[in-house]
C-alpha positions in Angstrom: -0.1 -0.2 -0.3 2.5 2.5 0.9 4.5 2.2 -2.4 0.9 2.7 -4.2 0.5 6.2 -2.2 4.4 7.0 -2.8 3.2 7.3 -7.1 0.6 8.8 -6.4 1.4 12.3 -4.4 3.5 13.2 -7.1 0.0 12.6 -9.7 -2.2 14.2 -7.0 0.1 17.0 -6.4 0.5 18.0 -9.5 -2.9 18.0 -10.5 -4.1 19.9 -6.7 -1.1 22.5 -8.9 -2.8 22.3 -12.0 -6.6 22.9 -11.2 -5.0 25.9 -8.6 -3.7 27.9 -11.9 -6.7 27.4 -13.3 -8.6 28.9 -11.2 -6.0 31.7 -10.5 -6.1 32.4 -14.9 -10.6 32.1 -14.9 -10.4 34.4 -11.8 -8.0 37.5 -13.2 -9.9 36.6 -16.9 -13.8 36.9 -15.9 -12.2 40.7 -13.8 -10.2 41.7 -17.4 -13.5 40.5 -19.4 -15.6 42.5 -16.7 -18.4 39.7 -16.1 -20.4 39.1 -13.0 -19.8 35.4 -13.0 -18.6 34.4 -9.7 -16.4 31.0 -8.4 -17.8 29.5 -5.7 -15.5 26.8 -5.0 -13.5 23.7 -5.6 -14.6 20.4 -5.2 -11.8 18.1 -5.9 -11.2 18.5 -9.5 -14.5 20.5 -9.9 -14.8 24.2 -9.7 -18.2 25.5 -9.3 -19.2 28.9 -10.8 -22.7 31.3 -10.6 -23.3 32.5 -13.7 -26.0 34.8 -14.9 -28.1 33.1 -18.0 -27.2 36.0 -20.0 -23.3 35.3 -19.7 -23.6 31.2 -19.4 -22.2 31.0 -23.7 -19.7 32.9 -22.7 -18.3 31.4 -19.6 -18.3 27.9 -21.3 -16.0 29.3 -23.7 -14.2 31.4 -21.2 -13.5 27.9 -18.7 -12.6 25.9 -21.2 -10.2 28.3 -23.1 -8.7 28.7 -19.6 -8.6 25.0 -17.6 -7.3 23.8 -21.1 -4.5 26.1 -21.9 -3.0 26.2 -17.8 -0.3 24.3 -19.1 1.8 23.0 -22.5 1.9 19.5 -22.1 2.2 16.6 -24.2 -1.2 15.4 -24.2 -4.2 17.4 -24.0 -5.6 18.2 -21.2 -9.6 17.8 -21.2 -12.7 19.3 -19.2 -16.0 18.2 -19.4 -18.7 20.9 -18.5 -22.2 21.1 -16.7 -25.4 23.5 -16.6 -28.0 23.3 -13.8 -30.2 25.5 -11.7 -28.1 24.2 -8.6 -25.4 21.6 -7.9 -28.1 18.2 -8.6 -29.4 19.9 -12.2 -25.6 20.3 -12.9 -24.7 16.2 -11.8 
């Protein structure tokens, strides 16, 4: 079990660093573009936003661009995105 943890630790740590960088980039871009959308919280590898309905399509594009382009990697990062009036609807 300890051997598995030793291998997994750098992977989880790197994933955590990547999502933190993505959060910073998304936050700055939302502000730069003058959007009212708010990043509310992070749950493991998910980000939750409160998005006015008139900004939804713009924010979807913005979040995808910033998260998938956060680092130049040989294997591209891809994200899944859901929208709903609440957490339950979005899943």
